[in-house]
N, C-alpha and C positions, 0 to 999 in steps of 0.2 A: 504493499499500500503506500510506503514511503518513498520507494523507487518510482512508483507511477506518479505521484505527486511531484518528485523532483523533475521527472522527465516532462511532465505537462509545464512545469514552472520555467525550465530553460526553453522549451519551444514557444510558449507564450511570449516570453521577452523576445526571443528572436523574430517572431511574427510583429510585434509591437516595432522593433527596431526597423523592420523591412517596410511596413506600413508607413511610419514616419518618414523615413528616407524617401519613399516613392512620393509621397504628397508634397515633399519640399524640394524635390529634384536633386537629392544628394546621395543618390544610390551608388554612385562610383566613388564615394569617398573612401580612402584606405582604411580608416578606422571602422567605418560601417561595414565595409566588407569583410574585414577580419574578426571583428567581434561577432558578427552574424554567423561566419563560418565556424568559430569556435564554440559558439552556442549549438548549433546544429550538429557538430561532429563530437561535441563534449571533449574537446581537446584544448589545451593551452589556458585553462580556466585560472591557475595561479597568476599567469602573465597578466591577464586583464584585471586581475583582483588589486594589482598595486598601481594600475593606470588610473588617472584621473578623467573620467568621461567629460566633467565640465570643460576640461582644457581641450580634448580631443574631439568631442562631438561638433560637426561644423555648424557654422550659423547660416542658416538658409535665408536667401534674399526674397522679399515680397515679390511674388508673380502675378498676383491679382489685378495689378493695375498695368501690365504690360500692354493691352489693348488700348488703354487710354494714353498710355505714354507714346504710342505709335501715332495716334490721332493727333495729340499735341504736338509731336514733332513735325508733321506735315502741315498742320495749320501753322506754325511758327514759320516754316519755311515759305509757305505761300505768303504770309504777312510781310516777311523780310523782303521778298522779290517785288511785291506790290508796292513797297515803300518807294522804290526808284522808278516806277512805271510813271506816275505824274510827271516827273522831272523829264524822262526821256520823251513822253508824249509832248510836253510843252515846247521842248527843244526842237522836237521834229516839226511841230507847228510852226515854230519861228522861221525854221529853215524854208519850209513850203511857203509862208507868207512872203519871206524876203525875196524868193525866187520869183514869185508871181507879182510883186510890187515892182520889181525890176522891169518886168514885161509890160506891166502897166505904165511905168514912167516913159519906157522907150516909145509906147504908142500914143501916150498923151503928153507931150512934152510941154505944153501950156497949163496942165492940171496943177491945181493947188492942194489936191488931197494928200494928206500926210499918212504915215506909215499905219498908225493905229486906226485911223479912219478906213483904210484900205483892208487891214487885216479884219476889221468888223464887218465890213460891206462886201468884200471880195470882187465887186465889180466885174462879175461874170468871168473873172480870171482865175480867182482862187476857189477851190471846191469848198463846199459848205460845210463839210467835215473838218476843215482845217481853220475856220473862222475863230476868232478868240472866245466869242461867247459859248460856241459849242465845246471847244477844248477846254474852258473853264468849268463847264458843266461836268464833263468826264472827269477832270482832276477833282472836283468836289466829291463824286460819287466813289472814286477809287480811294481817297483818303478817308471817306466815311467807312468804306469797307475795311481799311487798315484798323481803324480805331475799333470797329466792331470785332475784328478778329483778335486784336489785342486783348479786349475784354473776355473773349471766349477762351483764349489760351491761358489768361490769369486765373479763371474759374476752374478749368481743367488742371491746371499745377496745383491749385489748392485743394481740389478733389483728390488728386492723386497722393498729395501729401498726408491728407486725412487717412486714405485707405492704407497707406503704407504704415502708418503709425500704429493703427489697429492691428494690421497683420504681423508687424514687428512684435508687438505685445503678446499677441497670441503665440507666435513662433517661440518667443522667450519662455513663456510658460510651459509649453509642448516640450522644449527643450530640456528644461529644468526638470520637468516631471519623468521624462525618459532617463536623464542622467541619475535621478534619484533611485529609480527602478534597477539601473545597472549596477549601482553601487550597493543597494541592499541585496541584489542576488550574488554578486562576487564577494561580499564581505567575509564569509566564512570559507570562501575558496582559495584563501591565500597560503602561501607555504608557510609552514610552522616556524616561527622565530620568537625570540623573547618578547619582542615588541608586539607580534600579534597576539601571543599568549597574554600579555598585559592588557591589551585591548579588549581580548575576549572576555577576560576575567572581569574587567571593568563593566563590561556590557552585562555580563551574568549577575554582577552585584547589583547593578541598577534595576535589572528585571526582578531580582530576589527583593529588593527594598521595595519595589512597586508592589509584588505580590503580598509582602508582608504588610505594606500600608492597607491594601484592599482587605486582606484577611481581618486586619484589626478593626477596620470599619465595619465589616460584615458581623463580626462578633459583638461590638457594641450596638449594632442595630438589632441583632438577635436578643441580647440582654435587655434592651429597651422593650421589646415585644413582650419577652417572658415576663417582666415586671409589670406591664400593662395587663396582660392575661391574669397574673395572680392577683392583683388588685382588684380586677374585675371580679374575680371568683369569691374573694374575701368580702366584697362589698354587697354580695347577694344575701338575701335573707334566709 
């Protein structure tokens, strides 16, 4: 019965480690592989009994926000590109307007129209999509999109940070619980040395002290109950 319980205990711990590693993407970690193999094969237990799992267990990275991070990256990239589009569009419009104005001046030597007036009206030489009012409207729309994307990126980054904080807190809790389970299992599997004997003796003394205190409390409770029963019997007519 004891052998069956031991077998189920070490297999249960191995399954717990494998599940935790798979959930956190650290199955290929050397410590995870070796401690799992040791548990499954029931070999090298004294070796792992002296190793500190809290130092060797990997620290998993939060993966739940990977999708949001990709979205945030592409939106940031798009925003950074769009920042320069209004400038490029404006200078392209200036180039088209300058070229068209030169043609207009060569055809109308006596005209008193200035460049800004020409850029606004076009005078059937400059295409409507290059006039200043149209370009200004496009620049305004593009800048508005950049502002909106900046707000979206800020929101996503804050959301990602919040999710990662929650995931890291849970990951740390799960890692600590797994480390404690490993320590508890391997505690009495260490090679027998004076230090191990002293620690085992101290643990036994603590357990004996706790048992003694529990027994004393139970005895006192029993005495109180006995006194109450005797008093009840004596008080009967």
